[in-house]
C-alpha positions as CSV (number, residue, x, y, z in Angstrom):
1,M,100.2,98.3,110.0
2,S,102.2,95.3,110.9
3,L,104.6,94.6,113.7
4,K,107.5,95.2,111.9
5,S,107.0,98.5,110.1
6,S,105.6,99.6,113.6
7,I,109.0,99.1,115.3
8,Y,111.0,100.5,112.2
9,K,108.7,103.6,112.6
10,F,109.2,103.7,116.7
11,L,112.7,103.1,115.9
12,R,112.8,106.2,113.3
13,I,111.2,108.7,115.8
14,W,113.6,106.9,119.0
15,N,116.4,108.1,116.6
16,D,115.5,111.5,115.8
17,V,115.1,112.2,119.2
18,D,118.7,110.7,120.1
19,A,120.0,112.9,117.2
20,V,118.2,116.2,118.6
21,R,119.7,115.5,122.3
22,K,123.1,114.8,120.8
23,G,123.0,117.9,118.6
24,R,123.5,115.9,115.6
25,V,120.5,116.9,113.7
26,G,121.9,118.3,110.6
27,R,123.9,115.2,109.9
28,R,120.9,113.1,110.4
29,A,118.8,115.3,108.2
30,G,121.5,115.1,105.4
31,R,122.2,111.7,105.4
32,R,118.3,111.0,105.2
33,V,118.3,113.3,102.0
34,A,121.2,111.9,100.4
35,G,119.3,108.3,101.2
36,R,116.5,109.4,99.3
37,A,118.2,110.6,96.8
38,T,120.3,108.2,96.0
39,G,117.1,105.7,96.2
40,K,115.7,107.7,93.5
41,A,118.7,107.2,91.4
42,F,118.8,104.0,91.4
43,R,115.0,103.1,90.7
44,K,115.6,105.6,87.8
45,L,118.9,103.4,86.6
46,F,117.3,99.9,87.1
47,K,113.6,100.8,85.7
């Protein structure tokens, strides 16, 4: 695993913990799901 991907993975976990602490888990999960759906739609559109 490269250094860059390790840093991104660490920061993703860090932000998940921060969201739990601040009580914003639902908002973060919703944005993550929306981002994945958008990515899939764009992949199909520009394939």
